[in-house]
Z-matrix of the N, CA and C atoms (Angstrom, degrees):
N
C 1 1.436
C 2 1.501 1 114.46
N 3 1.354 2 119.20 1 -24.00
C 4 1.418 3 125.56 2 174.42
C 5 1.502 4 114.05 3 -64.79
N 6 1.355 5 117.90 4 -41.05
C 7 1.465 6 115.40 5 172.50
C 8 1.509 7 116.58 6 -65.84
N 9 1.325 8 111.39 7 -37.45
C 10 1.521 9 121.12 8 177.54
C 11 1.515 10 107.09 9 -58.27
N 12 1.378 11 116.52 10 -47.11
C 13 1.604 12 117.13 11 -179.56
C 14 1.465 13 110.37 12 -63.48
N 15 1.333 14 116.48 13 -38.33
C 16 1.531 15 118.13 14 179.89
C 17 1.561 16 109.58 15 -62.69
N 18 1.274 17 111.28 16 -45.40
C 19 1.606 18 118.08 17 -177.98
C 20 1.545 19 108.67 18 -62.18
N 21 1.246 20 116.16 19 -46.25
C 22 1.567 21 119.56 20 -179.29
C 23 1.511 22 109.86 21 -64.12
N 24 1.411 23 119.72 22 -52.84
C 25 1.385 24 123.67 23 179.65
C 26 1.431 25 115.97 24 -59.66
N 27 1.306 26 117.17 25 -48.24
C 28 1.412 27 122.49 26 -176.33
C 29 1.622 28 112.17 27 -70.16
N 30 1.404 29 109.10 28 -30.87
C 31 1.528 30 118.27 29 172.35
C 32 1.516 31 112.99 30 -60.94
N 33 1.372 32 112.72 31 -41.26
C 34 1.451 33 122.07 32 -174.35
C 35 1.550 34 107.04 33 -72.26
N 36 1.298 35 116.27 34 -38.57
C 37 1.492 36 119.38 35 -178.15
C 38 1.576 37 107.23 36 -75.85
N 39 1.220 38 121.53 37 -33.12
C 40 1.470 39 125.05 38 175.93
C 41 1.504 40 109.07 39 -60.20
N 42 1.423 41 113.81 40 -52.81
C 43 1.497 42 123.87 41 176.64
C 44 1.505 43 114.32 42 -51.01
N 45 1.365 44 114.84 43 -43.40
C 46 1.503 45 120.16 44 -175.87
C 47 1.527 46 100.58 45 -72.55
N 48 1.401 47 121.03 46 -45.08
C 49 1.493 48 119.09 47 -178.66
C 50 1.544 49 113.27 48 -59.07
N 51 1.324 50 112.65 49 -32.95
C 52 1.484 51 118.45 50 -179.00
C 53 1.549 52 109.76 51 -70.98
N 54 1.258 53 113.01 52 -45.88
C 55 1.465 54 121.70 53 177.68
C 56 1.625 55 112.44 54 -55.88
N 57 1.320 56 107.36 55 -51.60
C 58 1.591 57 113.90 56 177.34
C 59 1.542 58 111.15 57 -61.43
N 60 1.250 59 118.08 58 -42.38
C 61 1.455 60 116.48 59 178.18
C 62 1.451 61 115.13 60 -71.04
N 63 1.268 62 121.61 61 -32.64
C 64 1.508 63 128.41 62 171.54
C 65 1.557 64 106.83 63 -60.61
N 66 1.308 65 116.56 64 -52.43
C 67 1.539 66 121.01 65 178.67
C 68 1.568 67 108.07 66 -55.74
N 69 1.281 68 113.16 67 -55.42
C 70 1.573 69 115.05 68 -178.16
C 71 1.530 70 116.26 69 -52.91
N 72 1.353 71 113.09 70 -41.00
C 73 1.459 72 119.15 71 176.27
C 74 1.493 73 118.80 72 -76.34
N 75 1.225 74 117.34 73 -11.81
C 76 1.525 75 119.85 74 178.49
C 77 1.556 76 116.33 75 -107.72
N 78 1.254 77 111.82 76 -0.16
C 79 1.564 78 117.32 77 -177.59
C 80 1.566 79 106.31 78 -95.45
N 81 1.411 80 116.03 79 154.89
C 82 1.309 81 128.53 80 178.03
C 83 1.459 82 113.01 81 -123.40
N 84 1.216 83 125.85 82 149.53
C 85 1.419 84 131.95 83 -2.18
C 86 1.526 85 114.32 84 -71.46
N 87 1.286 86 121.01 85 136.30
C 88 1.430 87 126.54 86 -172.53
C 89 1.452 88 109.00 87 -56.30
N 90 1.305 89 121.90 88 -41.83
C 91 1.459 90 123.84 89 -176.33
C 92 1.513 91 116.30 90 -59.25
N 93 1.384 92 109.47 91 -33.84
C 94 1.492 93 113.92 92 -179.57
C 95 1.590 94 112.62 93 -69.86
N 96 1.359 95 112.00 94 -20.79
C 97 1.470 96 114.33 95 -175.07
C 98 1.496 97 111.79 96 -108.88
N 99 1.335 98 119.71 97 22.50
C 100 1.438 99 123.96 98 177.67
C 101 1.514 100 113.33 99 -64.79
N 102 1.271 101 115.66 100 -49.91
C 103 1.435 102 123.40 101 -179.92
C 104 1.642 103 112.19 102 -66.56
N 105 1.364 104 117.33 103 -45.33
C 106 1.452 105 121.15 104 179.11
C 107 1.648 106 107.71 105 -66.26
N 108 1.324 107 116.13 106 -35.82
C 109 1.450 108 114.05 107 172.64
C 110 1.510 109 117.87 108 -61.59
N 111 1.361 110 116.67 109 -45.48
C 112 1.338 111 120.63 110 178.21
C 113 1.683 112 111.16 111 -59.07
N 114 1.354 113 117.03 112 -44.03
C 115 1.331 114 120.98 113 -176.55
C 116 1.513 115 110.57 114 -72.35
N 117 1.333 116 116.24 115 -40.61
C 118 1.527 117 118.14 116 178.33
C 119 1.393 118 114.09 117 -66.20
N 120 1.447 119 120.35 118 -35.25
C 121 1.451 120 121.44 119 175.98
C 122 1.487 121 110.96 120 -69.62
N 123 1.343 122 118.51 121 -40.29
C 124 1.492 123 121.07 122 176.13
C 125 1.485 124 113.17 123 -58.67
N 126 1.305 125 113.24 124 -47.25
C 127 1.502 126 112.44 125 -175.87
C 128 1.632 127 113.22 126 -78.90
N 129 1.337 128 115.70 127 -17.08
C 130 1.481 129 122.08 128 174.05
C 131 1.555 130 104.86 129 -70.68
N 132 1.365 131 116.56 130 -41.06
C 133 1.362 132 119.14 131 -176.08
C 134 1.626 133 107.82 132 -70.35
N 135 1.243 134 120.01 133 -38.61
C 136 1.429 135 123.90 134 175.52
C 137 1.522 136 108.17 135 -66.27
N 138 1.285 137 120.55 136 -35.95
C 139 1.542 138 118.21 137 176.03
C 140 1.447 139 112.91 138 -70.62
N 141 1.353 140 116.84 139 -33.19
C 142 1.387 141 119.15 140 176.80
C 143 1.551 142 110.40 141 -67.56
N 144 1.338 143 120.64 142 -43.19
C 145 1.416 144 124.10 143 173.38
C 146 1.469 145 112.87 144 -54.81
N 147 1.408 146 114.85 145 -50.28
C 148 1.481 147 121.50 146 -176.08
C 149 1.595 148 110.08 147 -62.33
N 150 1.341 149 112.53 148 -39.10
C 151 1.493 150 113.49 149 178.43
C 152 1.533 151 114.13 150 -70.73
N 153 1.312 152 116.04 151 -34.60
C 154 1.522 153 118.53 152 178.00
C 155 1.642 154 103.01 153 -68.11
N 156 1.257 155 119.87 154 -41.81
C 157 1.568 156 115.10 155 177.00
C 158 1.440 157 110.83 156 -63.50
N 159 1.273 158 124.08 157 -34.12
C 160 1.439 159 123.59 158 177.31
C 161 1.507 160 112.68 159 -67.77
N 162 1.372 161 118.14 160 -42.02
C 163 1.487 162 123.46 161 177.42
C 164 1.485 163 111.69 162 -64.63
N 165 1.424 164 114.21 163 -35.18
C 166 1.432 165 112.91 164 -177.48
C 167 1.634 166 110.88 165 -90.87
N 168 1.280 167 116.12 166 4.27
C 169 1.503 168 118.69 167 177.37
C 170 1.484 169 116.57 168 78.10
N 171 1.415 170 113.35 169 22.06
C 172 1.410 171 115.60 170 -176.13
C 173 1.543 172 109.18 171 -95.18
N 174 1.165 173 116.72 172 -9.96
C 175 1.561 174 122.91 173 -178.24
C 176 1.450 175 105.53 174 -90.33
N 177 1.352 176 113.10 175 97.40
C 178 1.551 177 113.16 176 -179.48
C 179 1.577 178 113.93 177 -122.05
N 180 1.391 179 110.88 178 22.31
C 181 1.465 180 119.99 179 179.66
C 182 1.527 181 111.57 180 -87.67
N 183 1.243 182 118.39 181 134.33
C 184 1.435 183 118.68 182 175.22
C 185 1.446 184 118.88 183 85.48
N 186 1.267 185 124.32 184 166.54
C 187 1.457 186 126.43 185 -174.58
C 188 1.514 187 107.57 186 -127.49
N 189 1.400 188 119.31 187 12.09
C 190 1.509 189 118.60 188 -175.77
C 191 1.414 190 114.18 189 91.67
N 192 1.348 191 113.29 190 178.43
C 193 1.626 192 110.72 191 -173.12
C 194 1.590 193 100.37 192 -109.26
N 195 1.242 194 115.85 193 129.17
C 196 1.358 195 127.66 194 177.69
C 197 1.647 196 112.54 195 -78.86
N 198 1.218 197 116.02 196 160.98
C 199 1.451 198 116.83 197 178.09
C 200 1.565 199 114.84 198 -57.15
N 201 1.334 200 112.54 199 -40.89
C 202 1.452 201 119.19 200 -178.36
C 203 1.652 202 105.89 201 -68.24
N 204 1.298 203 120.73 202 -37.16
C 205 1.457 204 121.84 203 176.20
C 206 1.403 205 112.99 204 -63.29
N 207 1.323 206 116.33 205 -48.14
C 208 1.455 207 118.47 206 175.80
C 209 1.378 208 118.12 207 -60.67
N 210 1.403 209 118.26 208 -32.32
C 211 1.469 210 121.93 209 179.86
C 212 1.455 211 106.57 210 -69.84
N 213 1.354 212 117.68 211 -32.80
C 214 1.522 213 120.39 212 179.88
C 215 1.565 214 110.60 213 -69.48
N 216 1.207 215 119.48 214 -35.83
C 217 1.411 216 122.43 215 179.20
C 218 1.533 217 120.22 216 -89.32
N 219 1.318 218 113.47 217 -7.21
C 220 1.424 219 120.89 218 178.87
C 221 1.465 220 120.18 219 -60.00
N 222 1.411 221 117.44 220 -43.20
C 223 1.537 222 117.77 221 175.69
C 224 1.531 223 109.18 222 -60.95
N 225 1.320 224 116.29 223 -40.82
C 226 1.502 225 117.13 224 179.36
C 227 1.467 226 115.87 225 -60.55
N 228 1.417 227 113.52 226 -42.55
C 229 1.470 228 120.76 227 179.18
C 230 1.554 229 105.02 228 -61.16
N 231 1.275 230 119.52 229 -55.86
C 232 1.445 231 122.52 230 -178.10
C 233 1.514 232 112.02 231 -53.77
N 234 1.348 233 120.01 232 -42.36
C 235 1.472 234 118.81 233 176.61
C 236 1.523 235 112.99 234 -67.57
N 237 1.346 236 118.54 235 -36.12
C 238 1.403 237 123.71 236 178.64
C 239 1.550 238 109.42 237 -62.91
N 240 1.327 239 110.28 238 -44.04
C 241 1.559 240 118.80 239 -176.54
C 242 1.560 241 106.96 240 -59.90
N 243 1.352 242 117.66 241 -44.19
C 244 1.455 243 123.59 242 179.46
C 245 1.488 244 108.42 243 -60.21
N 246 1.324 245 119.67 244 -42.57
C 247 1.391 246 126.39 245 -172.20
C 248 1.560 247 106.18 246 -68.73
N 249 1.310 248 117.38 247 -50.68
C 250 1.498 249 119.24 248 176.63
C 251 1.389 250 118.84 249 -60.49
N 252 1.401 251 118.74 250 -48.28
C 253 1.408 252 125.48 251 -171.86
C 254 1.460 253 114.08 252 -87.29
N 255 1.365 254 124.73 253 -21.89
C 256 1.478 255 125.61 254 179.20
C 257 1.408 256 119.69 255 -132.79
N 258 1.332 257 116.76 256 -54.20
C 259 1.485 258 123.29 257 -168.46
C 260 1.498 259 109.36 258 -67.82
N 261 1.263 260 125.41 259 -38.36
C 262 1.439 261 125.30 260 -172.86
C 263 1.629 262 108.62 261 -64.25
N 264 1.372 263 115.29 262 -44.21
C 265 1.350 264 119.44 263 -178.59
C 266 1.567 265 112.53 264 -77.17
N 267 1.358 266 118.72 265 -30.78
C 268 1.407 267 120.59 266 -177.31
C 269 1.450 268 113.50 267 -77.61
N 270 1.432 269 111.75 268 -53.82
C 271 1.469 270 119.13 269 178.07
C 272 1.439 271 120.90 270 -87.94
N 273 1.409 272 111.32 271 -19.81
C 274 1.539 273 113.81 272 -176.44
C 275 1.528 274 111.22 273 107.48
N 276 1.263 275 117.03 274 140.68
C 277 1.431 276 121.97 275 -173.33
C 278 1.423 277 110.51 276 -51.31
N 279 1.291 278 122.38 277 -53.28
C 280 1.526 279 123.38 278 -167.00
C 281 1.493 280 107.51 279 -75.63
N 282 1.198 281 127.49 280 -44.13
C 283 1.491 282 133.88 281 175.93
C 284 1.530 283 108.16 282 -51.59
N 285 1.363 284 116.29 283 -59.99
C 286 1.461 285 126.18 284 -179.40
C 287 1.569 286 109.79 285 -57.91
N 288 1.350 287 113.37 286 -45.09
C 289 1.507 288 113.91 287 -179.73
C 290 1.480 289 113.25 288 -67.67
N 291 1.324 290 112.80 289 -34.12
C 292 1.487 291 115.09 290 175.62
C 293 1.542 292 115.95 291 -59.77
N 294 1.287 293 116.28 292 -47.86
C 295 1.433 294 127.06 293 176.14
C 296 1.492 295 110.73 294 -64.61
N 297 1.281 296 118.70 295 -42.00
C 298 1.522 297 119.67 296 -179.22
C 299 1.431 298 114.07 297 -74.90
N 300 1.213 299 119.24 298 -32.27
C 301 1.555 300 122.69 299 174.51
C 302 1.504 301 108.55 300 -72.50
N 303 1.303 302 119.64 301 -40.32
C 304 1.516 303 122.49 302 176.73
C 305 1.525 304 110.49 303 -62.36
N 306 1.300 305 113.77 304 -44.59
C 307 1.524 306 116.36 305 -179.83
C 308 1.463 307 113.41 306 -69.01
N 309 1.365 308 121.68 307 -42.77
C 310 1.436 309 123.08 308 175.79
C 311 1.515 310 111.92 309 -62.55
N 312 1.383 311 115.31 310 -42.65
C 313 1.501 312 118.96 311 177.39
C 314 1.445 313 111.83 312 -60.70
N 315 1.366 314 116.15 313 -39.71
C 316 1.418 315 115.63 314 -175.18
C 317 1.623 316 109.11 315 -76.16
N 318 1.349 317 110.49 316 -32.61
C 319 1.513 318 111.70 317 -175.82
C 320 1.548 319 109.83 318 -71.09
N 321 1.358 320 121.99 319 -30.62
C 322 1.448 321 121.78 320 -172.51
C 323 1.544 322 110.55 321 -106.34
N 324 1.329 323 113.16 322 -6.09
C 325 1.511 324 113.60 323 179.10
C 326 1.547 325 107.05 324 -74.56
N 327 1.370 326 114.19 325 135.61
C 328 1.469 327 120.21 326 -175.85
C 329 1.535 328 111.93 327 -86.52
N 330 1.429 329 117.28 328 -8.50
C 331 1.359 330 121.73 329 179.81
C 332 1.522 331 110.78 330 -67.39
N 333 1.327 332 118.15 331 164.09
C 334 1.443 333 125.94 332 -173.54
C 335 1.519 334 107.58 333 -58.02
N 336 1.370 335 116.56 334 146.36
C 337 1.443 336 118.32 335 174.02
C 338 1.586 337 106.86 336 -107.63
N 339 1.409 338 114.58 337 11.56
C 340 1.378 339 114.58 338 -179.59
C 341 1.549 340 113.16 339 -106.57
N 342 1.377 341 119.60 340 -2.16
C 343 1.459 342 125.11 341 -175.15
C 344 1.590 343 106.32 342 -107.21
N 345 1.329 344 110.36 343 135.46
C 346 1.477 345 118.91 344 175.77
C 347 1.474 346 107.97 345 -66.77
N 348 1.295 347 126.21 346 -34.41
C 349 1.486 348 128.79 347 176.29
C 350 1.539 349 111.80 348 -52.78
N 351 1.320 350 113.39 349 -45.90
C 352 1.451 351 112.29 350 -178.63
C 353 1.510 352 115.71 351 -75.79
N 354 1.234 353 116.57 352 -24.33
C 355 1.615 354 123.00 353 172.49
C 356 1.408 355 108.84 354 -68.58
N 357 1.330 356 120.71 355 -45.11
C 358 1.530 357 127.57 356 -179.18
C 359 1.550 358 104.34 357 -60.99
N 360 1.399 359 122.03 358 -46.70
C 361 1.423 360 124.36 359 -177.02
C 362 1.511 361 109.95 360 -63.05
N 363 1.391 362 113.58 361 -42.83
C 364 1.574 363 116.66 362 176.62
C 365 1.485 364 105.81 363 -56.87
N 366 1.295 365 121.30 364 -53.46
C 367 1.467 366 124.45 365 -170.65
C 368 1.560 367 111.55 366 -62.45
N 369 1.389 368 115.84 367 -33.48
C 370 1.431 369 121.82 368 -177.18
C 371 1.547 370 106.58 369 -72.91
N 372 1.325 371 117.40 370 -45.84
C 373 1.558 372 123.68 371 -177.26
C 374 1.410 373 102.68 372 -64.70
N 375 1.302 374 129.80 373 -42.32
C 376 1.446 375 131.80 374 -174.70
C 377 1.489 376 109.81 375 -65.76
N 378 1.435 377 113.31 376 -41.30
C 379 1.513 378 117.09 377 -179.69
C 380 1.492 379 109.92 378 -70.35
N 381 1.303 380 120.65 379 -39.03
C 382 1.558 381 126.24 380 173.34
C 383 1.475 382 110.83 381 -55.88
N 384 1.367 383 113.55 382 -48.27
C 385 1.486 384 122.94 383 -176.34
C 386 1.484 385 107.24 384 -60.83
N 387 1.337 386 117.64 385 -46.10
C 388 1.444 387 118.39 386 -176.01
C 389 1.484 388 110.71 387 -76.77
N 390 1.280 389 121.16 388 -26.67
C 391 1.518 390 118.47 389 174.79
C 392 1.557 391 105.23 390 -66.49
N 393 1.317 392 120.60 391 -40.40
C 394 1.427 393 117.15 392 178.47
C 395 1.549 394 116.50 393 -67.16
N 396 1.318 395 116.11 394 -30.60
C 397 1.451 396 121.55 395 179.16
C 398 1.505 397 105.78 396 -77.76
N 399 1.276 398 123.26 397 -36.63
C 400 1.470 399 123.78 398 175.21
C 401 1.555 400 111.46 399 -64.19
N 402 1.348 401 118.46 400 -52.14
C 403 1.365 402 126.03 401 170.41
C 404 1.549 403 115.13 402 -48.38
N 405 1.296 404 114.13 403 -48.14
C 406 1.462 405 116.23 404 -178.88
C 407 1.584 406 109.77 405 -74.06
N 408 1.252 407 123.60 406 -47.13
C 409 1.456 408 122.09 407 -171.90
C 410 1.596 409 106.18 408 -82.75
N 411 1.236 410 125.06 409 -47.93
C 412 1.413 411 121.31 410 -164.91
C 413 1.544 412 108.31 411 -88.20
N 414 1.312 413 118.68 412 -36.06
C 415 1.491 414 120.82 413 -173.65
C 416 1.531 415 113.81 414 -92.78
N 417 1.375 416 117.08 415 -49.22
C 418 1.395 417 122.12 416 -176.80
C 419 1.521 418 111.79 417 -83.40
N 420 1.254 419 120.31 418 -50.77
C 421 1.494 420 118.79 419 -173.02
C 422 1.564 421 110.71 420 -93.60
N 423 1.379 422 114.43 421 -17.44
C 424 1.458 423 119.39 422 -176.50
C 425 1.520 424 117.70 423 52.16
N 426 1.433 425 113.16 424 47.27
C 427 1.385 426 123.77 425 -169.69
C 428 1.618 427 102.88 426 -84.77
N 429 1.248 428 120.18 427 143.41
C 430 1.478 429 119.68 428 177.68
C 431 1.588 430 103.02 429 -87.98
N 432 1.345 431 111.61 430 127.50
C 433 1.551 432 116.83 431 176.48
C 434 1.590 433 110.19 432 -118.17
N 435 1.247 434 115.55 433 158.22
C 436 1.459 435 119.13 434 -177.80
C 437 1.467 436 112.32 435 -57.90
N 438 1.323 437 111.19 436 129.22
C 439 1.525 438 120.16 437 -179.86
C 440 1.527 439 103.92 438 -93.78
N 441 1.400 440 115.07 439 146.83
C 442 1.413 441 116.82 440 172.04
C 443 1.482 442 112.71 441 -143.30
N 444 1.256 443 123.77 442 -156.82
C 445 1.474 444 126.30 443 -177.64
C 446 1.445 445 114.42 444 -66.91
N 447 1.402 446 116.93 445 -28.04
C 448 1.549 447 116.96 446 177.39
C 449 1.454 448 110.81 447 -90.77
N 450 1.347 449 117.93 448 -63.32
C 451 1.507 450 121.62 449 169.17
C 452 1.527 451 111.85 450 177.98
């Protein structure tokens, strides 16, 4: 069962990688998709390598995802799905990413949710994270991100 789980999960990751790579190579203007093409192709190659290892029975790490483990990551998956399919286009990439990161961090942070100090810490870490993301994507890589009503 473990090898079958590895084959199914690595196959799904490979299909997603192939889909993202195909989309990045079929969109225009080509210059706006230079960085996404590079990243998508790299991750597709990693997905292909992982899938081949699963088929050959070389991937022996892990025991799959239990129901309890899936239940733990389900809120994060739901939030990321909303970000990808709605919020990034409507609110803008940076605003939606800020809210999403803050919500995920607050959801999974074991610190108290009753202290103002921990909320301030979460906010500051989120702001620093988004400053790094903005610097990386907008200033260094000059990647086109979804624009929305906020920015």
